[in-house]
Backbone as CSV, one residue per row, in Angstrom:
resi,resn,N_x,N_y,N_z,CA_x,CA_y,CA_z,C_x,C_y,C_z
1,MET,-17.780,67.271,50.372,-19.233,67.140,50.427,-19.665,66.270,51.611
2,MET,-18.969,65.147,51.805,-19.310,64.265,52.919,-19.142,64.970,54.255
3,CYS,-18.075,65.767,54.365,-17.838,66.509,55.609,-18.987,67.482,55.875
4,LEU,-19.451,68.135,54.799,-20.561,69.080,54.939,-21.833,68.364,55.400
5,ILE,-22.084,67.189,54.842,-23.263,66.411,55.225,-23.194,66.022,56.703
6,VAL,-21.994,65.606,57.127,-21.824,65.223,58.534,-22.079,66.403,59.451
7,VAL,-21.528,67.561,59.072,-21.699,68.761,59.896,-23.157,69.165,59.971
8,LEU,-23.838,69.188,58.826,-25.249,69.560,58.802,-26.100,68.557,59.584
9,GLY,-25.742,67.278,59.468,-26.470,66.258,60.221,-26.307,66.430,61.713
10,LEU,-25.107,66.778,62.130,-24.849,66.998,63.554,-25.637,68.199,64.061
11,ILE,-25.625,69.280,63.299,-26.361,70.477,63.700,-27.847,70.161,63.830
12,ALA,-28.379,69.400,62.867,-29.791,69.031,62.926,-30.082,68.186,64.164
13,ALA,-29.183,67.251,64.486,-29.375,66.390,65.657,-29.353,67.199,66.944
14,VAL,-28.443,68.164,67.013,-28.344,69.005,68.205,-29.594,69.849,68.372
15,VAL,-30.086,70.397,67.265,-31.308,71.213,67.325,-32.484,70.373,67.802
16,ILE,-32.641,69.157,67.238,-33.733,68.270,67.641,-33.613,67.916,69.121
17,ALA,-32.398,67.583,69.550,-32.188,67.212,70.951,-32.481,68.375,71.875
18,ALA,-32.116,69.568,71.443,-32.319,70.747,72.276,-33.787,70.991,72.565
19,PHE,-34.636,70.685,71.595,-36.064,70.902,71.790,-36.766,69.702,72.425
20,MET,-36.116,68.555,72.417,-36.736,67.361,72.979,-36.759,67.366,74.491
21,TYR,-35.858,68.117,75.130,-35.757,68.037,76.583,-37.056,68.442,77.268
22,GLU,-37.873,69.270,76.610,-39.107,69.715,77.224,-40.093,68.564,77.416
23,GLY,-39.986,67.520,76.590,-40.890,66.393,76.708,-40.373,65.280,77.599
24,HIS,-39.155,65.404,78.084,-38.588,64.390,78.946,-39.199,64.507,80.339
25,PRO,-39.508,63.389,80.992,-40.165,63.445,82.293,-39.381,64.205,83.346
26,CYS,-38.073,64.267,83.221,-37.260,65.005,84.194,-36.979,66.423,83.723
27,GLY,-37.454,66.777,82.514,-37.228,68.122,82.005,-35.853,68.335,81.416
28,VAL,-35.159,67.245,81.063,-33.814,67.349,80.508,-33.706,66.463,79.273
29,CYS,-32.633,66.643,78.529,-32.409,65.797,77.361,-32.237,64.346,77.800
30,PRO,-32.842,63.396,77.090,-32.665,61.987,77.438,-31.208,61.567,77.253
31,HIS,-30.789,60.536,77.996,-29.381,60.154,78.028,-28.846,59.737,76.667
32,TRP,-29.709,59.166,75.794,-29.214,58.669,74.513,-28.779,59.786,73.574
33,VAL,-29.199,61.012,73.854,-28.775,62.134,73.016,-27.252,62.291,73.057
34,GLY,-26.670,61.900,74.180,-25.215,62.003,74.294,-24.474,61.230,73.232
35,TYR,-25.047,60.119,72.791,-24.400,59.325,71.752,-24.394,60.050,70.403
36,ILE,-25.328,60.991,70.224,-25.416,61.721,68.960,-24.455,62.908,68.932
37,ILE,-24.435,63.653,70.030,-23.705,64.931,70.008,-22.297,64.851,70.579
38,ASP,-21.949,63.722,71.208,-20.622,63.588,71.791,-19.693,62.935,70.775
39,ASN,-19.087,63.733,69.935,-18.206,63.205,68.905,-17.205,64.266,68.476
40,ARG,-16.289,63.906,67.605,-15.210,64.811,67.201,-15.719,66.020,66.433
41,VAL,-16.790,65.819,65.665,-17.331,66.943,64.890,-17.851,68.024,65.833
42,ARG,-18.582,67.602,66.870,-19.075,68.589,67.830,-17.904,69.285,68.531
43,LYS,-16.872,68.516,68.898,-15.710,69.118,69.558,-15.086,70.185,68.674
44,TRP,-15.069,69.907,67.350,-14.504,70.890,66.426,-15.426,72.092,66.273
45,LEU,-16.723,71.834,66.143,-17.675,72.929,65.943,-17.715,73.876,67.132
46,THR,-17.720,73.326,68.324,-17.879,74.152,69.525,-16.567,74.437,70.239
47,ASP,-15.478,73.801,69.791,-14.149,74.019,70.386,-14.220,73.875,71.910
48,THR,-14.712,72.727,72.352,-14.917,72.498,73.783,-13.648,72.713,74.592
49,GLU,-12.535,72.183,74.106,-11.275,72.331,74.832,-10.844,73.793,74.914
50,GLY,-11.044,74.518,73.817,-10.673,75.929,73.804,-11.534,76.781,74.717
51,VAL,-12.770,76.337,74.940,-13.685,77.070,75.811,-13.283,76.932,77.266
52,ILE,-12.921,75.722,77.678,-12.660,75.474,79.099,-11.211,75.714,79.515
53,SER,-10.262,75.466,78.631,-8.847,75.475,79.020,-8.342,76.791,79.619
54,PRO,-8.858,77.969,79.215,-8.345,79.201,79.834,-8.682,79.342,81.313
55,TYR,-9.617,78.519,81.801,-10.105,78.692,83.171,-9.732,77.543,84.098
56,VAL,-8.950,76.589,83.613,-8.570,75.426,84.416,-7.052,75.322,84.482
57,ARG,-6.558,75.037,85.696,-5.121,74.872,85.900,-4.842,73.558,86.626
58,LYS,-3.606,73.151,86.597,-3.196,71.945,87.302,-3.502,72.099,88.790
59,GLY,-4.096,71.063,89.374,-4.413,71.080,90.793,-5.752,71.680,91.147
60,ASP,-6.476,72.192,90.162,-7.777,72.822,90.412,-8.846,71.794,90.796
61,VAL,-9.899,72.322,91.425,-11.096,71.534,91.701,-12.217,72.093,90.830
62,VAL,-12.816,71.230,90.017,-13.805,71.647,89.020,-15.109,70.878,89.227
63,ILE,-16.235,71.562,89.068,-17.540,70.909,89.031,-18.076,71.015,87.610
64,ASP,-18.319,69.880,86.990,-18.939,69.843,85.659,-20.402,69.490,85.860
65,PHE,-21.249,70.518,85.884,-22.663,70.291,86.167,-23.406,69.946,84.879
66,GLY,-24.133,68.828,84.918,-24.784,68.343,83.706,-23.740,67.735,82.805
67,CYS,-22.955,66.816,83.360,-21.769,66.300,82.667,-22.094,65.494,81.423
68,GLY,-23.334,64.974,81.318,-23.672,64.172,80.147,-22.778,62.956,80.033
69,HIS,-22.150,62.773,78.878,-21.267,61.636,78.660,-19.821,61.935,79.023
70,GLY,-19.587,63.056,79.692,-18.267,63.308,80.255,-17.238,63.909,79.324
71,LEU,-17.665,64.474,78.206,-16.715,65.087,77.268,-15.881,66.153,77.965
72,LEU,-16.557,67.073,78.637,-15.847,68.152,79.314,-15.172,67.648,80.587
73,THR,-15.780,66.657,81.240,-15.209,66.102,82.472,-13.806,65.574,82.243
74,VAL,-13.624,64.766,81.200,-12.309,64.166,80.969,-11.304,65.198,80.464
75,LEU,-11.782,66.214,79.737,-10.885,67.289,79.325,-10.350,68.017,80.549
76,ALA,-11.237,68.330,81.477,-10.824,69.016,82.702,-9.899,68.139,83.541
77,ALA,-10.222,66.843,83.618,-9.391,65.922,84.401,-7.981,65.845,83.856
78,GLY,-7.860,65.900,82.533,-6.539,65.870,81.928,-5.709,67.101,82.254
79,ILE,-6.387,68.229,82.509,-5.678,69.471,82.832,-5.341,69.545,84.317
80,VAL,-6.284,69.222,85.192,-6.031,69.361,86.638,-5.053,68.310,87.149
81,GLY,-5.000,67.165,86.480,-4.060,66.130,86.876,-4.422,65.453,88.190
82,LYS,-3.520,64.611,88.667,-3.799,63.816,89.856,-3.846,64.647,91.135
83,SER,-3.339,65.866,91.091,-3.406,66.724,92.270,-4.714,67.508,92.325
84,GLY,-5.551,67.361,91.295,-6.830,68.065,91.250,-8.000,67.121,91.408
85,ARG,-9.180,67.659,91.175,-10.410,66.877,91.313,-11.464,67.436,90.367
86,VAL,-12.229,66.550,89.727,-13.348,66.955,88.889,-14.591,66.227,89.368
87,TYR,-15.579,66.990,89.809,-16.859,66.422,90.215,-17.795,66.456,89.003
88,ALA,-18.190,65.276,88.541,-19.113,65.162,87.413,-20.521,64.994,87.970
89,VAL,-21.367,65.979,87.746,-22.704,66.013,88.340,-23.759,65.863,87.251
90,ASP,-24.712,64.981,87.484,-25.799,64.840,86.520,-27.029,64.259,87.215
91,LEU,-28.158,64.470,86.583,-29.436,63.978,87.094,-29.646,62.509,86.776
92,GLN,-29.077,62.054,85.656,-29.369,60.715,85.148,-28.222,59.743,85.441
93,ASP,-28.581,58.610,86.038,-27.588,57.612,86.415,-26.815,57.075,85.217
94,LYS,-27.492,56.944,84.073,-26.816,56.416,82.886,-25.743,57.376,82.388
95,MET,-25.986,58.670,82.525,-24.962,59.657,82.173,-23.748,59.502,83.084
96,LEU,-24.009,59.381,84.388,-22.918,59.263,85.357,-22.127,57.978,85.159
97,SER,-22.825,56.894,84.857,-22.159,55.615,84.635,-21.238,55.687,83.418
98,TYR,-21.739,56.299,82.337,-20.928,56.430,81.131,-19.719,57.320,81.400
99,THR,-19.945,58.416,82.114,-18.848,59.341,82.417,-17.766,58.672,83.246
100,GLN,-18.172,57.902,84.260,-17.181,57.226,85.093,-16.398,56.200,84.290
101,SER,-17.091,55.456,83.432,-16.409,54.473,82.588,-15.423,55.160,81.647
102,ARG,-15.827,56.280,81.113,-14.956,57.040,80.207,-13.720,57.540,80.947
103,ALA,-13.934,58.059,82.159,-12.817,58.539,82.961,-11.862,57.402,83.292
104,ASN,-12.403,56.232,83.595,-11.561,55.068,83.897,-10.733,54.668,82.688
105,ARG,-11.372,54.656,81.512,-10.665,54.263,80.282,-9.519,55.216,79.975
106,GLU,-9.696,56.487,80.289,-8.692,57.492,79.938,-7.726,57.781,81.085
107,GLY,-7.776,56.938,82.126,-6.802,57.047,83.203,-7.079,58.117,84.231
108,HIS,-8.349,58.503,84.387,-8.682,59.563,85.338,-9.574,59.068,86.471
109,SER,-9.508,57.773,86.765,-10.399,57.209,87.783,-10.151,57.795,89.162
110,ASP,-8.918,58.236,89.434,-8.604,58.802,90.738,-8.790,60.313,90.781
111,VAL,-9.272,60.900,89.686,-9.488,62.341,89.609,-10.974,62.681,89.541
112,VAL,-11.725,61.868,88.804,-13.150,62.132,88.573,-14.018,61.480,89.641
113,VAL,-14.922,62.255,90.211,-15.906,61.756,91.184,-17.290,62.093,90.651
114,THR,-18.138,61.089,90.474,-19.495,61.334,89.970,-20.451,61.567,91.135
115,LYS,-21.375,62.513,90.921,-22.362,62.849,91.946,-23.716,63.052,91.279
116,SER,-24.752,62.503,91.911,-26.101,62.598,91.359,-26.902,63.680,92.064
117,THR,-27.748,64.362,91.301,-28.694,65.301,91.882,-30.021,64.589,92.102
118,ASN,-30.848,65.155,92.934,-32.145,64.563,93.253,-33.241,65.485,92.743
119,PRO,-34.016,65.079,91.732,-35.002,65.982,91.137,-36.129,66.383,92.074
120,SER,-36.359,65.605,93.131,-37.451,65.929,94.045,-36.990,66.742,95.244
121,HIS,-35.675,66.986,95.304,-35.127,67.710,96.452,-35.235,69.206,96.199
122,SER,-35.973,69.912,97.002,-36.237,71.336,96.753,-35.242,72.256,97.435
123,GLY,-34.407,71.711,98.323,-33.451,72.564,99.026,-32.086,72.509,98.382
124,THR,-31.037,72.600,99.207,-29.670,72.565,98.698,-29.429,71.250,97.959
125,PRO,-28.975,71.304,96.707,-28.793,70.082,95.923,-27.869,69.080,96.611
126,LEU,-28.301,67.823,96.635,-27.541,66.779,97.302,-26.126,66.654,96.749
127,ALA,-25.971,66.913,95.469,-24.671,66.718,94.827,-23.580,67.566,95.453
128,PHE,-23.939,68.683,96.065,-22.934,69.604,96.587,-22.716,69.478,98.087
129,GLU,-23.516,68.680,98.774,-23.486,68.667,100.227,-22.154,68.198,100.792
130,THR,-21.473,67.278,100.118,-20.216,66.741,100.645,-18.981,67.446,100.089
131,ILE,-19.176,68.428,99.240,-18.042,69.187,98.704,-17.699,70.294,99.694
132,PRO,-16.453,70.359,100.165,-16.074,71.363,101.167,-16.297,72.791,100.667
133,LYS,-16.639,73.658,101.578,-16.812,75.068,101.240,-15.480,75.699,100.837
134,HIS,-15.560,76.655,99.930,-14.405,77.440,99.489,-13.297,76.569,98.877
135,SER,-13.663,75.412,98.321,-12.651,74.494,97.785,-12.642,74.414,96.268
136,VAL,-13.656,74.971,95.621,-13.826,74.806,94.176,-13.289,76.019,93.420
137,ASN,-12.587,75.748,92.320,-12.019,76.832,91.502,-12.889,77.198,90.313
138,LEU,-13.611,76.210,89.777,-14.414,76.461,88.581,-15.647,75.559,88.568
139,VAL,-16.784,76.147,88.196,-18.015,75.390,87.954,-18.425,75.642,86.510
140,VAL,-18.734,74.571,85.783,-19.109,74.690,84.376,-20.538,74.200,84.175
141,PHE,-21.345,75.038,83.540,-22.681,74.649,83.072,-22.614,74.651,81.550
142,ASN,-22.393,73.498,80.960,-22.189,73.413,79.519,-23.462,72.935,78.820
143,TRP,-24.199,73.872,78.224,-25.441,73.577,77.507,-26.466,72.925,78.447
144,VAL,-26.572,73.397,79.667,-27.475,72.735,80.621,-28.253,73.695,81.512
145,LEU,-27.760,74.899,81.733,-28.395,75.791,82.705,-29.843,76.107,82.329
146,HIS,-30.127,76.195,81.030,-31.483,76.509,80.578,-32.490,75.410,80.920
147,GLU,-31.992,74.215,81.249,-32.886,73.108,81.591,-33.395,73.194,83.033
148,LEU,-32.791,74.047,83.829,-33.184,74.173,85.229,-34.225,75.269,85.397
149,PRO,-35.262,75.044,86.205,-36.207,76.111,86.524,-35.472,77.262,87.212
150,LEU,-36.001,78.450,87.085,-35.331,79.625,87.623,-35.110,79.514,89.125
151,ASN,-36.062,78.916,89.855,-35.886,78.802,91.308,-34.705,77.904,91.656
152,LEU,-34.472,76.839,90.848,-33.319,75.976,91.081,-32.020,76.660,90.684
153,GLN,-32.066,77.468,89.635,-30.882,78.239,89.261,-30.444,79.121,90.419
154,ARG,-31.394,79.743,91.075,-31.079,80.614,92.214,-30.507,79.823,93.385
155,GLU,-31.074,78.629,93.639,-30.568,77.794,94.718,-29.144,77.327,94.440
156,PHE,-28.902,76.904,93.196,-27.554,76.474,92.822,-26.566,77.640,92.954
157,ALA,-26.976,78.817,92.499,-26.091,79.979,92.550,-25.681,80.294,93.981
158,LEU,-26.635,80.261,94.894,-26.345,80.555,96.301,-25.433,79.499,96.910
159,ASP,-25.704,78.225,96.602,-24.892,77.158,97.166,-23.485,77.163,96.595
160,LEU,-23.380,77.416,95.300,-22.069,77.420,94.660,-21.214,78.586,95.119
161,PHE,-21.853,79.678,95.512,-21.095,80.822,96.023,-20.296,80.401,97.263
162,ASP,-20.887,79.535,98.094,-20.193,79.041,99.283,-19.121,78.017,98.934
163,LYS,-19.342,77.242,97.890,-18.384,76.193,97.529,-17.143,76.754,96.833
164,LEU,-17.311,77.848,96.099,-16.191,78.409,95.338,-15.214,79.153,96.246
165,SER,-13.942,79.058,95.899,-12.916,79.820,96.598,-12.961,81.272,96.132
166,GLU,-12.275,82.142,96.833,-12.217,83.548,96.424,-11.601,83.648,95.030
167,GLY,-12.270,84.344,94.142,-11.809,84.446,92.764,-12.248,83.301,91.880
168,GLY,-12.960,82.326,92.463,-13.465,81.186,91.690,-14.470,81.640,90.640
169,LYS,-14.588,80.848,89.591,-15.399,81.267,88.441,-16.513,80.262,88.130
170,VAL,-17.566,80.789,87.509,-18.649,79.980,86.945,-18.658,80.230,85.443
171,LEU,-18.512,79.164,84.678,-18.501,79.260,83.218,-19.838,78.751,82.694
172,VAL,-20.596,79.643,82.080,-21.908,79.292,81.526,-21.802,79.247,80.005
173,VAL,-22.112,78.094,79.431,-22.085,77.917,77.978,-23.469,77.443,77.552
174,GLU,-24.101,78.181,76.651,-25.453,77.855,76.213,-25.524,77.759,74.690
175,PRO,-26.426,76.910,74.178,-26.604,76.810,72.723,-27.321,78.048,72.201
176,PRO,-27.025,78.449,70.978,-27.664,79.649,70.435,-29.066,79.395,69.902
177,PHE,-29.445,78.118,69.737,-30.683,77.793,69.040,-31.929,78.236,69.794
178,HIS,-31.989,77.962,71.089,-33.216,78.252,71.821,-32.963,78.942,73.165
179,VAL,-31.802,79.568,73.290,-31.517,80.378,74.475,-31.251,81.808,74.010
180,PRO,-32.308,82.604,73.860,-32.136,83.989,73.419,-31.402,84.816,74.468
181,GLU,-30.950,85.987,74.064,-30.182,86.837,74.965,-30.954,87.183,76.232
182,ALA,-32.267,87.364,76.098,-33.079,87.708,77.267,-33.074,86.576,78.290
183,LYS,-33.148,85.333,77.816,-33.129,84.182,78.727,-31.754,84.029,79.363
184,LEU,-30.711,84.222,78.573,-29.357,84.144,79.117,-29.152,85.205,80.192
185,ALA,-29.654,86.400,79.936,-29.536,87.481,80.918,-30.249,87.120,82.217
186,GLU,-31.389,86.453,82.108,-32.144,86.021,83.290,-31.361,84.979,84.076
187,GLU,-30.728,84.066,83.361,-29.905,83.046,84.018,-28.734,83.686,84.759
188,LEU,-28.067,84.600,84.102,-26.907,85.244,84.711,-27.300,86.094,85.911
189,GLN,-28.490,86.680,85.853,-28.948,87.527,86.953,-29.102,86.724,88.238
190,ALA,-29.474,85.442,88.116,-29.594,84.587,89.298,-28.264,84.483,90.028
191,PHE,-27.171,84.462,89.272,-25.841,84.378,89.884,-25.389,85.741,90.407
192,VAL,-25.721,86.785,89.686,-25.387,88.131,90.152,-26.097,88.415,91.476
193,ASP,-27.349,88.004,91.574,-28.114,88.195,92.811,-27.504,87.416,93.969
194,ALA,-26.810,86.326,93.665,-26.173,85.515,94.712,-24.838,86.095,95.152
195,GLY,-24.353,87.118,94.451,-23.103,87.757,94.844,-21.987,87.688,93.833
196,PHE,-22.224,86.982,92.703,-21.190,86.876,91.672,-21.103,88.166,90.852
197,LEU,-19.944,88.376,90.263,-19.739,89.484,89.345,-19.650,88.928,87.927
198,LEU,-20.288,89.596,86.982,-20.171,89.184,85.584,-18.790,89.593,85.100
199,HIS,-17.946,88.603,84.884,-16.530,88.845,84.585,-16.307,89.199,83.122
200,ARG,-16.820,88.354,82.233,-16.656,88.619,80.801,-17.589,87.714,79.996
201,LYS,-17.805,88.073,78.746,-18.629,87.279,77.833,-17.832,87.067,76.538
202,PRO,-16.934,86.074,76.548,-16.118,85.814,75.355,-16.962,85.349,74.181
203,SER,-16.471,85.610,72.994,-17.193,85.229,71.778,-16.668,83.895,71.265
204,ARG,-17.581,82.958,71.018,-17.227,81.652,70.482,-18.269,81.215,69.476
205,ARG,-17.862,80.441,68.492,-18.786,79.994,67.459,-19.795,78.997,68.016
206,PHE,-20.998,79.079,67.525,-22.074,78.135,67.816,-22.492,78.081,69.284
207,GLN,-22.139,79.077,70.086,-22.573,79.072,71.477,-22.466,80.439,72.119
208,LYS,-23.211,80.585,73.226,-23.184,81.815,73.987,-22.471,81.523,75.313
209,ILE,-21.539,82.375,75.680,-20.684,82.108,76.826,-20.648,83.311,77.757
210,ALA,-20.632,83.015,79.050,-20.457,84.061,80.059,-19.624,83.506,81.196
211,VAL,-18.798,84.338,81.778,-17.955,83.953,82.899,-18.289,84.855,84.084
212,LEU,-18.673,84.227,85.196,-18.952,84.959,86.420,-17.877,84.623,87.444
213,GLN,-17.624,85.557,88.354,-16.533,85.370,89.307,-16.978,85.732,90.717
214,LYS,-16.503,84.935,91.686,-16.749,85.259,93.087,-15.725,86.294,93.531
215,PRO,-16.167,87.422,94.086,-15.218,88.479,94.489,-14.233,87.960,95.542
């Protein structure tokens, strides 16, 4: 019974947080939401490790866009190892600070690099400017792509196409609560228009997933 209460409480918190981002001045979930949803129950419900692990290898370069509290960042860092790199990208400094501290605690300080985006920058996102072209193997948007305006989605898609190596992938993971299929299709179309191919749409509990690939 207690386990059921915890699970239901977590689902309720995630739903509330998902709808709160619209009222945030930056248009995203506030940083404190990470303390609610970043826990073992969420990892079990959404199988975060199982979602990302098929697409990450030792030595890879990964961009975790909208890293939040770094749950996925440290998972990726553990897989790529010291010969790889994980760029943790977020709009909020408190998210980046927590992620870097988490990476340091778990022994990934030499693997994880935090990068901030600039909400007032209308051109190529600052976070990607220093990342070499054709060097990235995987970009992950984990429950975050829906927070970006469509024009920014298109800009990110075009820029990431240059950053990804041949055969590189974009993993899009969205919550089922307020991202209907039509909205997901619109998000994916921004990447298709940039030159990506829709690779596959694996089925996972409590989330909608799509994998795009650079030819």
